[in-house]
C-alpha positions in Angstrom: 0.0 0.0 0.0 1.5 3.4 -1.1 2.4 6.0 1.4 0.0 9.0 1.5 1.5 12.4 0.4 2.2 14.8 3.3 -0.7 17.1 4.1 1.5 20.2 4.2 2.8 20.1 0.5 2.5 23.5 -1.2 0.0 23.9 -4.0 1.0 25.5 -7.3 -1.0 26.8 -10.2 -0.1 25.7 -13.8 1.4 29.2 -14.5 3.5 29.0 -11.4 4.9 25.7 -12.3 5.6 26.9 -15.9 7.4 30.0 -14.6 9.4 28.0 -12.1 10.5 25.5 -14.8 11.4 28.4 -17.1 13.6 30.0 -14.5 15.3 26.7 -13.7 16.0 25.9 -17.3 17.3 29.3 -18.2 19.5 29.4 -15.1 20.9 26.0 -15.9 21.6 26.6 -19.6 22.2 30.4 -20.0 24.4 30.0 -23.1 25.0 26.8 -25.0 26.1 25.5 -28.4 24.0 22.7 -29.8 24.9 20.6 -32.9 22.3 18.9 -35.0 20.5 18.6 -38.4 17.9 21.2 -39.4 14.4 19.8 -40.1 10.9 21.2 -40.2 12.2 24.6 -41.4 9.6 27.4 -41.5 10.1 31.1 -42.3 7.2 32.8 -40.7 5.5 35.9 -42.1 6.4 37.7 -38.9 10.1 37.4 -39.8 10.9 34.7 -37.2 12.4 31.4 -38.2 11.3 28.1 -36.7 12.9 24.7 -37.1 13.9 21.5 -35.2 17.5 20.4 -34.4 17.7 16.6 -34.4 20.2 13.8 -34.1 19.8 10.0 -34.1 17.7 9.9 -30.9 16.3 13.3 -30.0 14.6 16.5 -31.4 15.0 20.0 -30.0 12.7 22.9 -31.0 14.5 26.0 -32.1 13.6 29.6 -33.0 15.4 32.6 -34.4 13.8 35.9 -33.6 13.5 38.4 -36.4 16.3 40.8 -35.2 18.8 37.9 -35.2 17.8 36.6 -38.6 19.7 39.4 -40.5 22.9 38.7 -38.5 23.1 35.0 -39.1 26.4 33.8 -40.8 24.6 30.9 -42.4 21.1 30.9 -43.7 19.2 27.9 -42.4 18.5 25.2 -44.9 16.6 21.9 -44.4 19.0 18.9 -44.0 22.0 21.1 -43.1 24.1 20.1 -40.2 24.9 23.1 -38.1 26.1 24.3 -34.7 23.6 26.7 -33.1 24.6 29.1 -30.3 21.9 30.5 -27.9 20.0 29.8 -24.7 17.5 27.2 -23.6 14.1 28.4 -22.5 10.6 27.0 -22.3 7.3 27.8 -24.0 4.5 27.7 -21.4 1.8 27.6 -24.1 2.6 24.1 -25.1 4.7 22.8 -22.2 7.9 22.4 -24.2 11.4 23.7 -24.0 13.2 25.3 -27.0 16.5 26.8 -28.1 16.5 30.5 -28.6 19.2 30.8 -31.3 21.4 33.9 -31.8 23.9 32.5 -34.3 24.2 29.6 -36.7 27.4 28.0 -38.0 28.1 25.1 -40.2 29.2 21.9 -38.4 32.6 21.4 -40.0 34.0 21.7 -43.5 32.3 18.5 -44.8 28.9 20.0 -44.1 29.8 23.2 -45.7 31.1 21.5 -48.8 28.0 19.3 -49.0 25.8 22.4 -48.8 27.8 24.1 -51.6 27.6 21.1 -53.8 23.9 20.9 -53.3 23.5 24.5 -54.1 25.8 24.1 -57.2 23.6 21.3 -58.5 20.4 23.3 -58.0 21.7 26.4 -59.8 23.3 24.3 -62.6 19.9 22.6 -63.2 18.4 26.0 -63.8 21.0 26.6 -66.5 22.9 29.4 -64.8 26.2 27.8 -65.4 25.7 26.9 -69.1 28.6 27.7 -71.4 26.1 29.1 -74.0 25.4 31.9 -71.6 29.0 33.0 -71.5 29.7 36.3 -73.3 32.9 37.4 -75.0 34.8 40.2 -73.2 35.1 43.5 -75.0 38.5 43.9 -76.7 39.2 47.4 -75.3 36.5 48.6 -72.7 36.2 52.3 -72.2 34.9 52.0 -68.7 35.6 49.1 -66.2 33.5 48.6 -63.1 35.2 47.0 -60.1 33.3 45.5 -57.2 35.6 45.0 -54.2 36.7 46.4 -50.9 38.0 50.0 -51.2 40.6 49.5 -48.5 42.3 46.2 -49.5 45.3 45.6 -51.8 43.0 44.2 -54.5 41.9 47.5 -55.9 45.5 48.8 -55.9 46.7 45.7 -57.7 44.0 46.1 -60.4 44.7 49.8 -60.9 48.5 49.3 -61.1 48.1 46.5 -63.7 45.7 48.6 -65.8 48.0 51.5 -65.7 50.9 49.4 -66.9 49.0 47.7 -69.8 46.4 50.2 -71.0 45.0 52.9 -68.7 41.2 52.9 -68.7 38.5 54.7 -66.7 37.6 52.7 -63.6 34.4 53.0 -61.5 34.8 51.4 -58.0 31.7 50.2 -56.1 32.9 49.7 -52.5 31.5 46.7 -50.8 32.1 44.4 -47.8 33.7 41.2 -49.1 33.3 39.3 -45.8 30.8 39.2 -43.0 27.1 39.4 -42.4 26.2 42.0 -45.1 28.8 41.0 -47.7 26.4 39.0 -49.9 23.8 41.8 -49.9 26.4 44.4 -50.8 27.8 42.3 -53.6 24.3 41.7 -55.2 23.4 45.3 -54.8 26.6 46.5 -56.5 26.1 44.2 -59.5 22.5 45.2 -60.0 23.4 48.8 -59.5 26.0 48.8 -62.3 23.4 47.2 -64.5 21.1 50.2 -64.4 23.8 52.8 -65.2 24.2 55.6 -66.5 23.4 57.3 -63.2 24.2 60.9 -62.2 26.4 61.4 -65.2 28.4 58.2 -64.6 28.7 56.0 -67.8 27.7 52.4 -67.8 30.7 50.1 -67.6 31.6 47.9 -70.5 33.1 45.2 -68.2 32.7 44.3 -64.5 35.4 42.8 -62.3 34.3 41.2 -59.0 37.3 40.6 -56.9 38.7 40.0 -53.4 41.9 38.5 -52.0 42.4 35.0 -50.7 40.9 33.5 -47.5 39.3 30.4 -46.0 36.2 28.9 -47.4 34.2 30.6 -44.6 35.7 34.0 -45.6 34.6 33.5 -49.2 31.1 32.3 -48.4 29.6 35.6 -49.6 30.6 34.7 -53.1 28.7 31.4 -52.8 25.4 33.0 -51.8 22.5 32.4 -54.1 21.5 36.1 -54.1 24.9 37.0 -55.5 24.9 34.2 -58.1 21.5 35.3 -59.5 22.6 38.9 -59.6 25.6 38.0 -61.8 23.5 35.7 -64.0 21.0 38.6 -64.6 23.7 41.2 -65.2 23.8 42.5 -68.9 27.4 43.5 -68.6 30.2 40.9 -69.1 31.7 39.8 -65.7 35.1 38.6 -64.7 35.3 36.7 -61.4 38.6 37.2 -59.5 37.9 35.8 -56.0 40.7 34.5 -53.9 43.9 32.8 -55.2 44.2 30.4 -58.1 43.3 27.3 -56.0 40.2 29.0 -54.5 36.8 28.2 -56.2 33.5 29.8 -55.5 30.1 29.5 -57.2 30.4 32.9 -58.7 33.3 31.5 -60.8 30.8 29.2 -62.6 28.2 31.9 -63.4 30.7 34.6 -64.5 31.6 35.0 -68.1 35.3 34.5 -67.4 37.2 33.3 -64.2 40.5 34.9 -63.4 42.9 33.1 -61.0 43.8 36.4 -59.3 42.7 40.0 -59.3 45.9 41.0 -61.2 45.1 38.4 -63.8 41.6 39.8 -64.2 43.1 43.2 -65.0 45.3 41.5 -67.6 42.3 39.9 -69.2 40.4 43.2 -69.2 42.7 45.2 -71.5 45.5 44.4 -74.0 49.0 45.8 -73.9 49.1 49.2 -75.5 52.8 48.8 -76.7 51.9 45.5 -78.4 49.0 47.2 -80.2 51.2 50.0 -81.3 53.8 47.6 -82.7 51.1 45.6 -84.5 49.7 48.7 -86.0 53.1 49.8 -87.3 53.7 46.3 -88.7 50.3 46.5 -90.5 51.4 49.9 -91.9 54.7 48.6 -93.2 53.0 45.6 -94.8 50.4 47.9 -96.4 53.1 50.1 -97.8 55.1 47.2 -99.2 52.0 45.7 -100.8 51.0 49.0 -102.3 54.5 49.6 -103.7 54.7 46.1 -105.2 51.3 46.6 -106.8 52.2 49.9 -108.3 55.5 48.5 -109.7 53.6 45.6 -111.3 51.3 48.1 -113.0 54.2 50.2 -114.2 55.8 47.2 -115.7 52.6 46.2 -117.4 52.2 49.8 -118.8 55.8 49.8 -120.1 55.2 46.4 -121.8 52.0 47.7 -123.5 53.8 50.9 -124.5 56.5 48.9 -126.2 54.0 46.7 -128.1 51.9 49.7 -129.4 53.0 51.1 -132.8 53.6 54.8 -133.4 50.6 57.0 -133.9 51.4 58.0 -137.5 51.9 54.3 -138.4 48.6 53.2 -136.7 46.5 55.9 -138.5 48.5 56.2 -141.8 46.5 53.6 -143.8 43.0 54.7 -142.4 43.9 58.3 -143.3 44.9 57.3 -146.8 41.8 55.2 -147.3 39.7 58.1 -146.0 41.3 60.6 -148.4 40.8 58.2 -151.4 37.2 57.5 -150.5 36.4 61.2 -150.0 37.9 62.1 -153.4 36.1 59.3 -155.2 32.8 60.3 -153.5 33.3 63.9 -154.5 34.0 63.0 -158.1 31.1 60.6 -158.2 28.7 63.3 -156.8 30.0 65.8 -159.3 29.5 63.3 -162.2 26.1 62.4 -161.0 25.1 66.1 -160.8 26.4 66.7 -164.3 24.5 63.7 -165.7 21.3 64.9 -164.2 21.8 68.4 -165.4 22.3 67.2 -169.0 19.2 65.0 -168.7 17.2 68.1 -167.6 18.5 70.2 -170.4 17.7 67.5 -173.0 14.2 67.1 -171.6 13.7 70.9 -171.7 14.7 71.2 -175.4 12.2 68.5 -176.3 9.3 70.3 -174.6 7.9 73.0 -176.8 5.9 75.0 -174.2 8.2 77.8 -173.0 6.7 77.8 -169.5 7.5 74.1 -169.0 11.0 74.7 -170.3 11.6 77.5 -167.9 10.2 75.4 -165.0 12.6 72.6 -165.9 15.5 75.1 -166.1 14.6 76.3 -162.6 14.5 72.7 -161.4 17.9 72.2 -162.9 19.2 75.3 -161.1 17.7 74.1 -157.8 19.3 70.7 -158.3 22.7 72.3 -158.9 22.2 74.4 -155.7 21.3 71.3 -153.7 24.3 69.4 -155.1 26.5 72.3 -154.0 25.1 72.2 -150.5 25.5 68.5 -150.4 29.1 68.7 -151.5 29.9 71.4 -148.9 28.2 69.4 -146.1 30.2 66.3 -147.1 33.4 68.3 -147.1 32.6 69.7 -143.7 31.9 66.2 -142.3 35.1 64.8 -143.9 37.1 67.7 -142.3 35.6 67.0 -138.9 36.4 63.3 -139.1 39.9 64.1 -140.2 40.3 66.4 -137.2 39.1 63.7 -134.8 41.5 61.2 -136.4 44.4 63.5 -136.0 43.4 64.2 -132.4 43.5 60.5 -131.6 46.9 60.3 -133.3 48.2 63.0 -131.1 46.9 61.2 -128.0 48.6 58.0 -129.1 51.8 59.9 -129.7 51.7 61.3 -126.2 51.5 57.8 -124.6 54.1 56.3 -126.9 57.6 55.8 -125.7 58.8 57.7 -128.8 57.6 60.9 -127.1 60.1 60.1 -124.4 62.8 59.7 -127.1 61.9 63.1 -128.5 62.8 64.7 -125.1 66.4 63.5 -125.4 66.4 59.9 -124.2 67.7 56.9 -126.2 66.6 53.2 -126.4 69.6 50.8 -126.2 69.4 47.4 -127.9 72.0 44.7 -128.3 73.0 42.8 -131.4 70.1 40.4 -130.8 67.7 43.4 -130.7 66.9 42.9 -127.1 66.7 45.9 -124.7 69.6 46.7 -122.4 68.0 48.2 -119.2 71.0 48.0 -117.0 74.7 48.8 -117.5 75.6 45.4 -116.2 73.8 43.8 -119.2 76.3 45.5 -121.7 79.4 43.4 -122.6 82.6 45.2 -123.6 83.0 45.3 -127.3 79.3 44.4 -127.9 77.6 46.0 -131.0 74.7 48.2 -129.9 72.1 50.3 -131.6 70.9 53.6 -130.1 67.4 54.6 -131.1 66.6 58.4 -130.9 63.5 60.3 -131.7 64.5 60.7 -135.3 66.4 57.5 -136.1 68.8 54.7 -135.0 72.6 55.0 -134.7 75.0 52.0 -134.3 77.5 52.0 -131.4 80.1 49.8 -129.7 80.5 49.4 -126.0 84.1 50.6 -125.3 86.3 49.7 -122.3 85.4 51.4 -119.1 81.8 52.1 -120.3 80.2 50.6 -117.2 79.2 53.6 -115.0 80.5 53.9 -111.5 78.1 53.8 -108.5 76.5 57.1 -107.9 77.8 59.2 -105.1 75.6 61.1 -102.8 77.1 64.4 -104.0 77.1 65.5 -107.6 79.5 67.9 -109.3 76.8 69.1 -111.6 78.2 67.5 -114.8 76.6 64.5 -116.5 79.1 61.6 -117.4 79.3 60.0 -120.8 77.3 56.9 -121.6 80.1 55.3 -123.6 
């Protein structure tokens, strides 16, 4: 038989017991760190965050009040293993205890890498990392936007490298690259540059997002989803230059180009001005050589055509002669034709007795003679005009002929085989030559010492002998 409870036990109300338990729990666990896996995650419309921390055997309710949500280092995600720092308290409304969380941290590097891998798969499935989305960087941007800390060595390295290669205008958007507000600042900077021009500042042709090296926790801002989506939506080509060469963040996959270091990003952004100047000069030299070679080929072709063309008087001699003969024959034929018609008119007039008809026939004959005269004068005028055009063409041909050059005092030198001698080196001592001048050809013989000496830079004003 059980023992009866003492009659003098104090009596408590439900609220008193709940308050006493609350004081006891909060006194015993004023500040604790609890490790577990997040489940049952709920972001309430009030701004508070509710979830459970669980392990293999137990579950602990947890809550993050709205003021602390903005200061969390790690955003809660379902299935993520974390270490939560806070205090244990009770909730009298449902007779349960809970952890009031002030900070959330990842439980070790393995958990962090697992979270990043899961986030990478999610964003890749949306197509944010596709190679088809990558854009080509501008060859020589006029304005470069840089998103980084204004006080670190990164901005100095970038400016120094740009100055050494090809100075460009740089717009710096200062941000925190580490800490609670880093991700928000980075996303705001990228989206801010996208809406330029603002307040007279031009829109950048290229963006560089950069920071120095650090641990994976230090670089977490560049793995946040809000930053990745801001870069994916940016209409400006982006170079990612976060950390050292071995550091990798999710922003490297969404950027158009990844640079191993901030200095390398500056090298990718602009070419070397000295190299461009050398290349331009090389193009100019090649263009001049090509132009000179083309002109020389045309000169040679023109000289060849000039040698092949006959003299103007020879080209037009026979046509002129045929023209003169034809004109004379036509004039004589017209004159004979007119005379024959005139005689026929006179004969017809003598046979007709009426005087009036005879007079009319005589007038017709006179008119016929007048028309014949006009026809002859018109033919002579046309013949003279044609002869003038023919002579003009002959003068044009003479002007382009090499013989016009000979008339100015030059001579054409040919060997015994009638081939041209264009260089003194082609002339053999004692060789029989022919010199063609404007009015004829003279034979000559190459004497000893006929080869000219090389020209000196100064001239004594006298022209040496050819032979």
